[in-house]
Backbone of each chain as ProteinMPNN parsed JSONL, in Angstrom:
{"seq_chain_A": "QVQLEQSGAEVKKPGSSVKVSCKASGDNFSTYTINWVRQAPGQGLEWMGGIIPILGTPDYAQKFRGRVTLTADESTSTAYMELSSLKSEDTAVYYCARVIGTSWDYWGQGTLVTVSS", "coords_chain_A": {"N_chain_A": [[124.632, 121.964, 114.246], [126.819, 123.579, 115.996], [130.121, 122.985, 116.453], [133.595, 124.058, 118.026], [136.578, 123.043, 117.491], [139.476, 122.672, 119.109], [143.073, 123.235, 118.906], [146.145, 121.06, 119.549], [147.399, 120.381, 122.672], [150.697, 121.715, 124.421], [153.82, 122.091, 124.854], [155.836, 124.319, 126.392], [158.664, 126.41, 126.826], [159.546, 128.94, 129.219], [159.199, 132.134, 128.571], [159.009, 132.188, 125.46], [156.748, 131.862, 122.867], [153.416, 131.085, 122.23], [150.689, 129.562, 120.171], [146.967, 128.991, 119.985], [144.65, 127.206, 118.469], [141.54, 127.445, 117.155], [138.7, 125.857, 115.606], [135.77, 126.18, 114.07], [132.738, 124.777, 112.752], [129.427, 124.6, 111.807], [127.576, 126.52, 111.482], [127.516, 130.497, 111.251], [130.192, 131.554, 111.121], [131.403, 134.051, 111.026], [130.085, 136.081, 112.341], [129.776, 136.01, 114.975], [130.794, 137.016, 118.389], [134.387, 135.53, 119.272], [135.186, 134.437, 122.363], [138.347, 134.159, 124.233], [139.325, 132.202, 127.058], [140.345, 131.528, 129.484], [142.239, 128.828, 132.354], [143.711, 128.05, 134.811], [145.219, 125.471, 137.054], [143.166, 123.947, 138.772], [142.032, 126.059, 139.53], [139.506, 128.995, 138.378], [137.754, 130.808, 136.449], [139.229, 132.795, 133.382], [139.103, 135.321, 131.916], [140.402, 136.673, 128.831], [140.216, 137.5, 126.145], [138.67, 138.833, 123.357], [137.04, 138.38, 120.064], [135.648, 139.275, 116.864], [134.797, 138.126, 114.333], [134.429, 139.043, 111.59], [134.906, 142.044, 111.961], [137.237, 141.566, 112.712], [138.292, 143.102, 114.806], [139.913, 142.895, 117.972], [139.108, 142.683, 121.329], [140.775, 143.151, 124.521], [141.389, 141.704, 127.709], [142.216, 143.627, 130.358], [144.619, 142.715, 132.04], [145.967, 141.058, 130.128], [146.871, 142.419, 128.016], [148.912, 143.673, 125.165], [150.523, 141.628, 125.242], [148.903, 139.187, 124.467], [147.766, 138.276, 121.582], [144.58, 138.414, 119.607], [143.135, 136.832, 116.654], [141.159, 135.759, 113.506], [140.635, 133.742, 111.21], [138.58, 133.846, 108.385], [138.225, 132.801, 105.897], [138.962, 130.565, 106.654], [137.042, 129.777, 109.244], [138.268, 130.206, 111.31], [139.726, 130.755, 114.587], [142.507, 132.409, 116.458], [144.882, 132.439, 119.368], [147.685, 133.955, 120.348], [149.859, 134.08, 122.979], [152.478, 135.705, 124.153], [156.008, 135.739, 125.593], [156.003, 134.109, 127.398], [155.049, 132.547, 130.843], [155.746, 130.195, 133.795], [153.373, 130.715, 135.554], [151.562, 131.102, 133.11], [150.737, 128.088, 132.812], [148.026, 126.655, 131.928], [144.951, 125.387, 130.822], [143.272, 126.752, 127.788], [140.601, 128.05, 126.567], [138.475, 128.313, 123.523], [135.267, 130.572, 122.878], [131.909, 130.23, 121.812], [130.107, 133.537, 121.863], [126.659, 135.043, 121.946], [124.176, 136.89, 122.345], [124.672, 137.462, 125.611], [125.773, 135.488, 126.413], [127.833, 132.196, 126.466], [127.745, 129.965, 124.544], [128.585, 127.759, 122.883], [131.542, 125.661, 123.395], [135.3, 125.278, 122.798], [136.909, 122.096, 123.1], [139.007, 122.838, 125.068], [142.387, 123.288, 125.151], [145.781, 122.601, 126.668], [148.232, 124.143, 128.298], [151.491, 124.279, 128.887], [154.206, 125.528, 131.079], [157.232, 125.497, 131.053], [160.959, 124.692, 132.101]], "CA_chain_A": [[125.012, 121.819, 115.542], [128.045, 124.198, 116.429], [131.969, 122.678, 117.135], [134.691, 124.229, 118.015], [137.795, 122.237, 117.658], [141.117, 123.277, 119.641], [144.268, 122.655, 118.276], [146.434, 120.33, 120.779], [148.248, 120.424, 124.016], [151.702, 122.041, 123.92], [154.631, 122.233, 126.088], [156.948, 125.821, 125.719], [159.978, 127.342, 127.38], [159.55, 129.908, 129.41], [159.699, 133.646, 127.369], [158.242, 131.534, 124.395], [155.32, 131.874, 122.854], [152.172, 130.248, 122.107], [149.444, 130.068, 119.337], [146.231, 127.866, 119.912], [143.756, 127.718, 117.359], [139.725, 127.254, 117.338], [138.33, 126.237, 113.557], [134.61, 126.41, 114.459], [132.001, 124.356, 111.977], [128.163, 123.711, 111.949], [126.73, 127.624, 111.83], [128.305, 131.31, 110.391], [131.684, 131.884, 112.032], [132.073, 135.264, 111.343], [129.285, 137.434, 112.809], [129.362, 135.497, 116.418], [132.017, 137.003, 119.24], [134.77, 134.1, 119.767], [136.055, 134.547, 123.409], [139.018, 133.289, 124.753], [139.229, 132.581, 128.437], [141.922, 130.61, 130.679], [141.519, 128.227, 133.991], [144.796, 127.567, 135.691], [144.86, 123.988, 137.222], [142.799, 124.211, 140.263], [141.589, 127.376, 139.893], [138.866, 129.644, 138.029], [137.943, 131.047, 134.793], [139.269, 133.949, 133.719], [138.615, 136.118, 130.469], [141.678, 136.636, 128.094], [139.649, 138.044, 124.923], [137.298, 137.993, 122.194], [136.953, 138.924, 118.386], [134.58, 138.767, 116.204], [135.964, 137.881, 112.797], [134.026, 139.692, 109.983], [134.905, 143.231, 111.683], [138.613, 141.78, 112.854], [139.351, 144.169, 115.981], [139.798, 142.021, 118.911], [138.796, 143.28, 122.685], [141.472, 142.494, 125.451], [141.385, 142.105, 129.37], [143.587, 144.382, 130.915], [145.389, 141.889, 132.189], [146.795, 140.74, 128.823], [146.851, 143.518, 126.467], [150.371, 143.527, 125.46], [150.863, 140.182, 125.469], [147.803, 138.388, 123.858], [147.098, 138.645, 120.523], [143.539, 137.611, 119.03], [143.187, 137.05, 115.488], [140.525, 135.446, 112.711], [140.54, 133.542, 109.302], [137.363, 133.911, 107.894], [138.422, 131.528, 105.275], [138.724, 128.526, 107.378], [136.446, 129.596, 110.127], [138.946, 129.695, 112.804], [140.308, 132.032, 115.306], [143.691, 132.031, 117.013], [144.945, 133.11, 120.261], [148.772, 133.916, 120.682], [150.205, 134.363, 123.813], [153.938, 135.813, 124.266], [156.648, 136.579, 127.037], [155.299, 132.761, 128.75], [155.786, 132.627, 132.474], [154.933, 129.117, 134.476], [151.651, 131.383, 135.672], [150.466, 130.809, 131.849], [150.498, 127.009, 132.983], [147.012, 126.497, 131.919], [143.805, 124.878, 129.654], [143.104, 127.529, 127.107], [139.423, 127.877, 125.933], [137.583, 129.638, 123.164], [134.017, 129.918, 122.896], [131.39, 131.504, 121.202], [129.2, 134.402, 122.117], [125.218, 134.892, 121.563], [124.078, 137.964, 123.152], [126.175, 138.22, 126.516], [126.198, 133.811, 126.887], [129.024, 131.747, 125.652], [126.727, 128.55, 124.588], [129.479, 126.675, 122.375], [132.887, 126.089, 124.016], [135.984, 124.066, 122.65], [136.832, 121.176, 124.287], [140.494, 122.804, 125.927], [144.185, 123.375, 124.804], [146.425, 122.39, 127.82], [149.681, 124.748, 127.714], [151.943, 124.055, 129.986], [155.15, 126.034, 130.49], [157.996, 124.288, 131.481], [162.133, 124.788, 131.445]], "C_chain_A": [[126.323, 122.684, 115.363], [129.313, 123.723, 116.892], [132.869, 123.449, 117.218], [136.128, 123.496, 118.369], [139.131, 123.308, 117.815], [141.926, 122.353, 118.771], [145.308, 121.762, 119.857], [147.26, 120.484, 121.696], [149.96, 120.806, 123.297], [152.259, 122.625, 125.28], [155.637, 123.404, 125.533], [157.928, 126.102, 127.217], [159.633, 128.669, 127.887], [160.45, 131.557, 128.9], [159.381, 133.179, 126.268], [156.823, 132.019, 124.456], [154.611, 130.9, 122.637], [150.966, 130.466, 121.003], [148.638, 128.782, 118.868], [144.975, 128.496, 119.155], [142.317, 127.381, 117.591], [139.222, 127.19, 116.485], [137.34, 125.626, 114.665], [133.77, 125.947, 112.671], [130.768, 124.229, 112.59], [127.708, 125.534, 111.561], [128.058, 129.047, 111.451], [129.195, 132.029, 111.455], [131.543, 133.201, 111.63], [131.164, 136.457, 111.759], [129.15, 137.486, 114.355], [131.269, 136.215, 117.32], [132.651, 135.462, 119.495], [135.387, 134.858, 120.796], [137.091, 133.604, 123.475], [139.157, 132.991, 126.562], [140.245, 131.122, 129.241], [141.504, 129.675, 131.892], [142.829, 127.467, 134.072], [144.054, 126.648, 136.301], [144.584, 124.103, 138.745], [141.748, 125.753, 140.641], [139.857, 127.977, 138.611], [138.547, 130.14, 136.433], [138.178, 132.211, 134.598], [139.71, 134.415, 132.075], [139.733, 136.525, 129.725], [141.137, 138.122, 126.991], [138.831, 138.165, 124.361], [137.643, 138.964, 121.267], [135.646, 138.661, 117.595], [134.985, 139.526, 114.647], [135.465, 138.795, 111.76], [134.48, 141.008, 110.613], [136.718, 143.235, 112.114], [139.311, 142.423, 114.203], [138.999, 143.058, 117.143], [139.387, 143.238, 120.545], [139.624, 142.686, 123.481], [141.364, 142.849, 126.622], [142.532, 143.457, 129.229], [144.962, 143.437, 131.423], [146.419, 141.539, 131.316], [146.969, 141.509, 127.743], [148.415, 143.506, 126.428], [151.17, 142.565, 125.226], [149.82, 138.938, 124.859], [147.257, 139.168, 122.508], [145.636, 137.966, 120.04], [143.655, 137.895, 117.525], [141.887, 136.224, 115.118], [140.938, 135.258, 111.284], [139.233, 133.578, 108.793], [137.254, 132.706, 106.94], [138.566, 130.218, 105.722], [137.753, 128.585, 108.447], [137.708, 129.314, 111.517], [139.773, 130.439, 112.979], [141.283, 131.411, 115.882], [144.091, 133.185, 118.201], [146.603, 132.874, 120.497], [149.262, 134.566, 122.166], [151.776, 134.59, 124.173], [154.63, 135.438, 125.895], [155.677, 134.868, 128.186], [156.279, 132.789, 129.728], [155.247, 131.122, 133.171], [153.747, 129.675, 135.083], [151.128, 131.238, 134.702], [149.909, 129.425, 132.199], [148.88, 126.804, 133.365], [146.069, 125.724, 130.759], [142.997, 126.546, 129.242], [141.618, 127.263, 126.868], [138.83, 128.76, 125.088], [136.348, 129.149, 123.101], [133.15, 131.133, 122.228], [130.525, 132.327, 122.052], [127.852, 134.726, 121.35], [124.773, 135.264, 122.678], [125.078, 137.914, 124.426], [126.468, 136.209, 127.071], [126.913, 133.541, 125.892], [127.597, 129.867, 125.389], [127.375, 127.809, 123.6], [130.584, 127.065, 123.023], [133.646, 124.777, 123.476], [136.524, 123.233, 123.989], [138.766, 121.667, 125.329], [141.625, 122.831, 125.197], [144.772, 123.248, 126.641], [147.749, 123.091, 127.251], [149.986, 124.726, 129.067], [153.5, 124.497, 129.801], [156.482, 125.51, 131.436], [159.585, 124.662, 131.153], [162.592, 123.277, 131.693]], "O_chain_A": [[126.95, 122.351, 114.357], [129.599, 124.206, 117.988], [133.178, 123.736, 116.061], [136.612, 123.479, 119.501], [139.591, 124.219, 117.127], [141.692, 121.292, 118.193], [145.015, 121.998, 121.029], [148.276, 120.932, 121.163], [150.396, 120.434, 122.208], [151.757, 123.217, 126.235], [156.132, 123.377, 124.406], [157.643, 125.917, 128.4], [159.418, 129.555, 127.06], [161.624, 131.925, 128.88], [159.458, 134.189, 125.569], [156.062, 132.378, 125.355], [155.068, 129.771, 122.814], [150.347, 131.529, 121.014], [148.96, 127.917, 118.053], [144.478, 129.622, 119.152], [142.198, 126.873, 118.706], [138.946, 128.292, 116.011], [137.622, 124.952, 115.656], [134.061, 126.546, 111.635], [130.731, 123.824, 113.751], [126.973, 125.077, 110.686], [129.256, 128.772, 111.381], [128.908, 132.831, 112.344], [131.674, 133.667, 112.762], [131.471, 137.629, 111.541], [128.676, 138.424, 114.996], [132.422, 135.968, 116.966], [131.985, 134.469, 119.788], [136.071, 135.832, 120.482], [137.001, 132.478, 122.987], [138.999, 134.017, 127.223], [140.476, 129.915, 129.164], [140.381, 129.837, 132.367], [143.008, 126.402, 133.482], [142.823, 126.621, 136.336], [145.386, 124.28, 139.662], [141.098, 126.199, 141.586], [139.238, 127.035, 138.116], [139.167, 129.756, 135.442], [137.612, 133.015, 135.339], [140.5, 133.854, 131.316], [140.349, 137.038, 130.659], [141.514, 139.293, 127.038], [137.856, 137.532, 124.767], [138.275, 140.009, 121.429], [134.79, 137.822, 117.874], [135.263, 140.615, 114.145], [136.321, 139.307, 111.038], [134.607, 141.695, 109.6], [137.445, 144.222, 112.008], [140.482, 142.304, 114.563], [137.925, 142.457, 117.168], [139.481, 144.465, 120.526], [139.479, 141.465, 123.413], [141.244, 144.041, 126.907], [143.272, 143.952, 128.378], [146.128, 143.633, 131.078], [147.607, 141.662, 131.614], [147.211, 141.095, 126.609], [149.102, 143.359, 127.438], [152.382, 142.652, 125.027], [150.2, 137.768, 124.906], [146.609, 140.208, 122.388], [145.659, 136.741, 120.158], [144.149, 138.942, 117.106], [141.275, 135.837, 116.114], [141.373, 136.061, 110.458], [138.859, 132.524, 109.306], [136.434, 131.798, 107.079], [138.327, 129.116, 105.228], [137.415, 127.456, 108.805], [137.824, 128.416, 112.351], [140.536, 130.9, 112.13], [141.292, 130.185, 115.99], [143.808, 134.382, 118.145], [146.945, 131.734, 120.812], [148.902, 135.729, 122.351], [152.367, 133.562, 124.507], [154.079, 135.049, 126.924], [155.05, 134.808, 129.244], [157.501, 132.93, 129.749], [154.041, 130.98, 132.966], [152.877, 128.804, 135.115], [149.913, 131.161, 134.888], [148.701, 129.299, 131.999], [148.422, 126.771, 134.507], [146.663, 125.493, 129.706], [142.386, 127.279, 130.019], [141.34, 126.069, 126.985], [138.565, 129.888, 125.505], [136.032, 127.962, 123.182], [133.394, 132.332, 122.101], [130.159, 131.765, 123.084], [127.907, 134.684, 120.121], [124.767, 134.63, 123.733], [126.234, 138.307, 124.268], [127.251, 135.849, 127.95], [126.937, 134.104, 124.798], [126.956, 129.118, 126.126], [126.612, 126.905, 123.26], [130.856, 128.233, 123.3], [133.184, 123.637, 123.516], [136.576, 123.473, 125.195], [139.432, 120.894, 126.019], [141.559, 121.946, 124.344], [144.192, 123.754, 127.601], [148.277, 122.828, 126.171], [149.3, 124.975, 130.058], [154.139, 124.124, 128.817], [156.323, 125.176, 132.61], [159.753, 124.973, 129.973], [163.669, 122.879, 131.249]]}, "seq_chain_B": "SYVLTQPPSVSVAPGQTARITCGGDNIGSKTVHWYQQRPGQAPVLVVYDDSDRPSGIPERFSGSTSGNTATLTINRVEDGDEADYYCQVWDTTIDWVFGGGTKLTVL", "coords_chain_B": {"N_chain_B": [[136.888, 147.302, 139.774], [134.78, 144.794, 138.762], [133.394, 142.584, 140.91], [132.604, 139.19, 141.457], [130.84, 136.648, 144.0], [130.871, 133.648, 145.188], [129.775, 130.461, 146.863], [132.821, 128.94, 148.101], [131.772, 125.763, 148.028], [129.136, 123.191, 148.179], [126.59, 121.397, 149.521], [124.617, 118.42, 148.873], [122.053, 116.497, 149.965], [121.304, 113.517, 147.343], [118.254, 113.529, 145.835], [117.647, 116.185, 146.792], [117.158, 119.702, 147.033], [119.243, 121.711, 145.281], [121.472, 125.118, 146.237], [123.007, 127.892, 144.534], [125.018, 130.321, 145.41], [125.281, 134.044, 144.091], [127.048, 136.714, 144.47], [127.126, 140.073, 143.615], [127.908, 143.412, 143.382], [124.427, 145.514, 142.763], [123.634, 143.163, 141.506], [121.7, 142.649, 140.497], [120.331, 143.804, 138.515], [121.913, 143.013, 136.337], [122.88, 140.875, 133.294], [122.564, 137.609, 134.122], [124.735, 134.437, 133.607], [124.641, 131.415, 133.49], [126.754, 128.627, 134.658], [127.925, 124.979, 134.215], [130.599, 122.628, 135.433], [132.12, 119.741, 134.578], [134.852, 117.884, 136.067], [137.99, 117.408, 133.956], [136.068, 118.675, 131.837], [135.26, 120.577, 129.336], [133.503, 123.778, 130.456], [129.426, 124.297, 130.256], [126.674, 125.844, 129.054], [124.04, 126.04, 131.533], [122.206, 128.305, 132.465], [120.757, 130.803, 131.275], [120.934, 134.593, 130.402], [119.568, 135.21, 133.159], [117.262, 133.595, 133.836], [116.527, 131.806, 131.506], [116.963, 128.789, 130.283], [119.006, 126.718, 128.213], [118.533, 124.581, 125.412], [117.923, 121.406, 125.74], [118.876, 121.099, 128.731], [117.836, 120.244, 131.755], [114.49, 120.807, 133.405], [115.031, 120.571, 135.834], [117.313, 123.029, 136.477], [117.198, 126.162, 137.185], [116.931, 129.8, 137.335], [117.877, 132.935, 138.766], [117.287, 136.306, 139.85], [117.736, 139.144, 142.343], [118.177, 141.983, 143.857], [121.211, 142.562, 145.521], [121.815, 139.271, 144.853], [122.423, 136.551, 142.688], [120.738, 133.738, 141.806], [121.417, 129.939, 141.222], [118.908, 127.264, 141.211], [118.81, 124.258, 142.147], [116.872, 121.43, 141.186], [115.722, 118.28, 142.838], [118.295, 116.593, 143.072], [120.644, 114.74, 140.867], [123.315, 112.227, 140.865], [124.49, 112.705, 138.641], [124.965, 116.168, 138.584], [127.171, 116.804, 139.795], [129.524, 119.04, 140.289], [131.451, 121.558, 139.12], [130.426, 125.075, 139.592], [129.952, 127.914, 137.854], [129.159, 131.495, 137.824], [128.374, 134.608, 135.411], [129.038, 137.497, 134.274], [127.955, 140.84, 131.809], [129.187, 143.232, 131.136], [129.311, 146.624, 129.723], [131.36, 148.175, 130.877], [132.455, 146.736, 132.636], [133.293, 144.24, 130.867], [133.799, 141.38, 130.584], [133.047, 138.77, 133.354], [133.437, 136.182, 135.706], [132.333, 134.547, 138.449], [134.313, 133.305, 141.224], [133.633, 130.446, 141.397], [131.762, 127.163, 142.228], [131.79, 124.356, 143.902], [129.739, 121.188, 143.642], [128.667, 118.961, 145.716], [127.285, 116.147, 145.695], [125.933, 114.517, 148.023]], "CA_chain_B": [[136.957, 146.008, 139.125], [133.62, 143.971, 139.733], [133.487, 141.226, 141.693], [131.51, 137.861, 141.77], [131.448, 135.987, 144.684], [130.308, 132.673, 145.533], [130.702, 130.453, 148.172], [133.368, 127.807, 147.184], [131.037, 124.331, 147.776], [127.537, 123.631, 148.272], [127.205, 120.073, 149.778], [123.786, 118.672, 149.179], [121.444, 115.103, 149.354], [120.363, 113.181, 146.137], [116.655, 114.432, 145.568], [117.06, 117.413, 147.516], [117.622, 121.155, 145.647], [120.781, 122.76, 145.428], [120.784, 126.622, 145.604], [124.452, 128.066, 144.587], [124.661, 132.411, 145.025], [126.047, 134.678, 143.211], [126.564, 138.458, 144.809], [127.841, 141.185, 143.272], [127.152, 144.582, 143.718], [123.251, 145.432, 142.156], [124.032, 142.091, 140.148], [120.04, 142.236, 139.785], [120.497, 144.511, 137.06], [122.988, 142.817, 135.139], [122.069, 139.846, 133.003], [123.285, 136.486, 134.765], [124.72, 133.69, 133.193], [125.217, 129.73, 134.453], [127.947, 127.502, 133.571], [128.297, 123.79, 135.147], [131.975, 122.504, 134.818], [132.61, 118.584, 135.459], [136.118, 117.332, 135.78], [138.266, 117.469, 132.692], [135.528, 118.88, 131.045], [134.321, 122.219, 129.171], [132.123, 124.129, 130.801], [128.641, 123.674, 129.48], [125.755, 126.697, 129.524], [123.088, 125.671, 131.426], [121.349, 129.101, 132.519], [121.184, 132.158, 130.724], [119.601, 135.62, 130.839], [118.703, 135.298, 134.491], [116.734, 132.309, 134.284], [116.283, 130.976, 130.771], [117.761, 127.396, 129.876], [119.284, 125.996, 126.694], [117.634, 123.389, 125.03], [118.689, 120.149, 126.394], [119.312, 121.512, 129.844], [116.706, 119.588, 132.445], [113.803, 121.884, 133.56], [115.545, 121.067, 137.588], [118.077, 123.812, 136.517], [116.652, 127.551, 137.449], [117.626, 131.123, 137.977], [116.672, 134.02, 139.456], [118.162, 137.211, 140.185], [117.211, 140.13, 143.228], [119.143, 142.977, 145.065], [122.487, 141.675, 144.901], [122.184, 138.202, 144.725], [121.839, 135.417, 141.655], [120.588, 131.983, 142.434], [121.113, 128.989, 141.175], [118.64, 126.473, 141.458], [118.821, 122.914, 140.873], [116.113, 120.476, 141.99], [115.651, 116.892, 143.239], [119.462, 116.602, 142.304], [121.454, 113.976, 140.936], [125.055, 112.275, 141.102], [125.438, 113.764, 138.008], [125.026, 117.21, 138.938], [128.483, 117.192, 140.864], [130.543, 119.707, 138.881], [132.004, 123.518, 139.225], [129.466, 126.213, 138.93], [130.243, 129.663, 137.767], [128.285, 132.668, 137.25], [128.909, 135.487, 134.337], [128.014, 138.964, 133.658], [128.871, 141.515, 131.547], [128.753, 144.847, 130.558], [130.077, 147.647, 129.126], [132.38, 148.811, 131.614], [132.876, 145.84, 133.343], [133.747, 143.256, 130.428], [133.011, 139.656, 130.912], [133.412, 138.307, 134.861], [133.547, 135.433, 136.607], [132.841, 134.211, 140.055], [135.475, 132.39, 141.315], [133.325, 128.724, 141.033], [130.653, 126.804, 143.408], [131.614, 122.828, 143.865], [128.454, 121.192, 144.175], [128.741, 117.618, 146.032], [126.324, 115.424, 145.776], [126.364, 113.451, 149.375]], "C_chain_B": [[135.579, 145.535, 139.902], [133.663, 142.755, 139.654], [132.526, 140.467, 141.965], [131.927, 137.06, 143.004], [130.423, 134.834, 145.129], [130.663, 131.575, 145.837], [131.708, 129.122, 147.549], [132.542, 126.378, 147.41], [130.018, 124.811, 148.455], [127.606, 121.632, 148.525], [125.623, 119.64, 149.603], [123.294, 116.854, 148.894], [121.01, 115.191, 148.124], [118.66, 113.452, 146.527], [116.102, 115.6, 146.196], [117.558, 118.699, 146.68], [118.406, 121.537, 146.643], [120.627, 124.091, 145.189], [122.469, 127.383, 145.767], [123.947, 129.465, 144.539], [125.58, 132.56, 144.416], [126.086, 136.153, 143.468], [128.204, 138.89, 144.156], [126.688, 142.693, 143.237], [125.859, 145.151, 142.575], [123.35, 144.768, 140.795], [122.441, 142.243, 139.478], [119.55, 143.173, 138.744], [121.027, 144.591, 135.948], [122.185, 141.201, 134.728], [123.28, 138.7, 133.39], [123.516, 135.201, 133.954], [124.812, 132.211, 134.524], [126.164, 128.863, 134.061], [128.209, 126.067, 134.416], [129.993, 123.414, 134.008], [132.268, 121.059, 135.462], [133.677, 118.672, 135.094], [136.465, 116.652, 134.169], [137.399, 118.079, 131.512], [135.077, 120.472, 130.532], [133.39, 122.597, 129.764], [130.936, 124.138, 130.025], [127.285, 124.964, 130.128], [124.562, 125.883, 129.737], [122.037, 126.996, 132.123], [121.512, 130.234, 131.948], [119.922, 133.202, 130.435], [118.694, 135.345, 132.347], [118.167, 133.972, 134.87], [116.369, 131.297, 133.23], [117.341, 129.572, 130.446], [117.919, 126.586, 128.493], [118.445, 124.628, 126.624], [118.523, 122.024, 125.865], [118.985, 120.288, 128.054], [117.609, 121.148, 130.88], [115.787, 120.896, 133.399], [114.19, 122.059, 135.183], [116.973, 122.124, 137.467], [117.131, 125.418, 136.494], [117.371, 128.685, 137.978], [117.418, 132.075, 138.222], [117.788, 134.972, 139.976], [117.445, 138.458, 141.081], [118.282, 140.955, 143.947], [120.71, 142.408, 144.654], [122.878, 140.35, 144.863], [121.506, 137.301, 143.259], [121.773, 134.172, 142.318], [120.363, 131.012, 141.737], [120.439, 127.978, 141.457], [118.402, 124.92, 141.185], [118.044, 121.783, 142.176], [116.04, 119.483, 142.125], [117.07, 116.647, 142.047], [120.271, 115.47, 142.446], [122.614, 113.688, 140.913], [125.02, 113.044, 140.25], [125.294, 115.012, 137.879], [126.442, 117.61, 139.398], [129.425, 117.879, 139.83], [130.96, 120.967, 139.985], [130.99, 124.309, 138.426], [130.09, 127.346, 138.633], [129.188, 130.691, 137.05], [128.665, 133.755, 136.581], [128.188, 136.358, 134.663], [128.783, 139.382, 133.22], [128.166, 142.838, 131.166], [129.624, 145.858, 130.121], [131.416, 148.504, 129.642], [132.865, 147.953, 132.105], [133.975, 144.58, 132.396], [132.799, 142.118, 130.745], [133.865, 138.934, 132.498], [132.939, 137.508, 134.637], [133.201, 135.217, 137.898], [133.564, 133.148, 139.859], [134.862, 130.8, 141.752], [132.778, 128.135, 141.935], [131.391, 125.126, 143.492], [130.528, 122.18, 144.625], [128.783, 119.329, 144.751], [127.883, 116.968, 146.73], [126.794, 113.588, 147.174], [126.08, 111.886, 148.884]], "O_chain_B": [[135.273, 145.725, 141.079], [133.882, 141.991, 138.714], [131.581, 140.864, 142.646], [133.111, 136.766, 143.169], [129.255, 135.115, 145.398], [131.747, 131.216, 145.378], [131.307, 128.425, 146.617], [132.953, 125.67, 146.491], [129.772, 125.876, 149.022], [128.345, 120.827, 147.956], [124.947, 120.48, 150.199], [123.808, 116.099, 148.068], [120.511, 116.19, 147.604], [118.198, 113.51, 147.666], [114.949, 116.023, 146.276], [118.323, 118.576, 145.723], [118.45, 121.67, 147.866], [119.918, 124.495, 144.267], [123.055, 127.434, 146.848], [122.937, 129.864, 143.96], [126.499, 131.798, 144.118], [125.316, 136.883, 142.843], [129.38, 138.526, 144.133], [125.481, 142.918, 143.138], [126.277, 145.248, 141.421], [123.264, 145.197, 139.645], [122.102, 142.02, 138.316], [118.418, 143.177, 138.261], [120.975, 145.383, 135.006], [121.354, 140.566, 135.377], [124.478, 138.778, 133.115], [122.462, 134.735, 133.519], [124.959, 132.111, 135.742], [126.176, 128.434, 132.907], [128.837, 126.259, 135.457], [130.371, 123.649, 132.86], [132.606, 120.998, 136.644], [133.951, 119.295, 134.068], [135.81, 115.89, 133.459], [137.835, 118.049, 130.361], [134.641, 121.345, 131.282], [132.35, 121.939, 129.755], [131.225, 123.969, 128.841], [126.977, 125.026, 131.318], [124.008, 125.213, 128.866], [120.898, 126.573, 132.324], [122.606, 130.761, 132.152], [118.712, 133.023, 130.297], [117.472, 135.307, 132.496], [118.461, 133.338, 135.884], [115.983, 130.175, 133.557], [118.564, 129.717, 130.456], [117.039, 125.969, 127.894], [117.923, 123.916, 127.482], [119.621, 122.008, 126.421], [119.405, 119.24, 128.544], [116.538, 121.72, 130.68], [116.399, 121.789, 133.985], [113.93, 123.072, 135.832], [117.754, 122.014, 138.412], [116.361, 125.567, 135.545], [118.229, 128.628, 138.859], [116.307, 132.353, 137.771], [118.885, 134.621, 140.409], [116.436, 138.871, 140.51], [119.191, 140.415, 144.578], [121.1, 141.942, 143.583], [124.078, 140.077, 144.837], [120.338, 137.406, 142.884], [122.534, 133.685, 143.154], [119.185, 130.867, 141.41], [121.152, 127.262, 142.159], [117.888, 124.471, 140.161], [118.349, 121.466, 143.326], [116.489, 119.113, 141.04], [117.044, 116.556, 140.82], [120.663, 115.051, 143.536], [123.365, 114.663, 140.928], [125.392, 114.184, 140.529], [125.537, 115.273, 136.7], [126.773, 118.793, 139.332], [129.931, 117.385, 138.823], [130.794, 121.143, 141.192], [130.731, 124.309, 137.223], [130.938, 127.698, 139.454], [128.608, 130.587, 135.969], [129.633, 134.2, 137.198], [127.068, 136.309, 135.173], [129.967, 139.125, 133.436], [127.014, 143.234, 130.988], [130.832, 145.689, 130.287], [132.197, 149.219, 129.013], [134.077, 148.148, 132.193], [135.016, 144.102, 132.846], [131.607, 141.997, 131.026], [135.069, 138.691, 132.586], [132.108, 137.433, 133.733], [133.934, 135.841, 138.666], [133.622, 132.335, 138.937], [135.591, 130.036, 142.384], [133.305, 128.535, 142.973], [131.316, 124.848, 142.295], [130.287, 122.383, 145.815], [129.158, 118.557, 143.868], [127.65, 117.038, 147.937], [127.391, 112.511, 147.192], [126.303, 110.949, 149.651]]}, "name": "protein", "num_of_chains": 2, "seq": "QVQLEQSGAEVKKPGSSVKVSCKASGDNFSTYTINWVRQAPGQGLEWMGGIIPILGTPDYAQKFRGRVTLTADESTSTAYMELSSLKSEDTAVYYCARVIGTSWDYWGQGTLVTVSSSYVLTQPPSVSVAPGQTARITCGGDNIGSKTVHWYQQRPGQAPVLVVYDDSDRPSGIPERFSGSTSGNTATLTINRVEDGDEADYYCQVWDTTIDWVFGGGTKLTVL"}
């Protein structure tokens, strides 16, 4: 059984950065795409980007290019999402999810990031 | 950019059939997936590749696509089906796109 365990909630100041981790267990981490999506309060799902750990080359949504950095550490089966220049509008729950085919079959539990002065 | 349009809400009585639509330009030519999200929880895949169900998802859930509309059908709706439902597609030109979500209310 695949599990994705995300890091805990964060409170950040505007202008700062946040780094969220997503640790995988139960399957071969390196060969699947790990996608990141966020959900603002009361809103829908917004894709941010994805990475295949074994390749290490991320793909970013146009909206987040220049502000988001995705990385992966194969040795610890952990993916990371770093978002910089935080604004209040970045307050959201951030999810990682594994891709199989083109569907997202396993999801992390989500990480609440609150941006507030 | 590619837009997927879902009705904001659908209401149905227990035991009846719920149909949630997802409209997109020529969506029938794309592969559609559906996710269920209960309040405070992560999304769960309920239909993939237009009409397949992951293991553990009841047969009451089914999907179909035709022309510009994809449909998630939930037969014999139960109280536990009350949730938000999202459609999703991917292709090389649009990347990953989600619909805006539909809140299913069980009356």
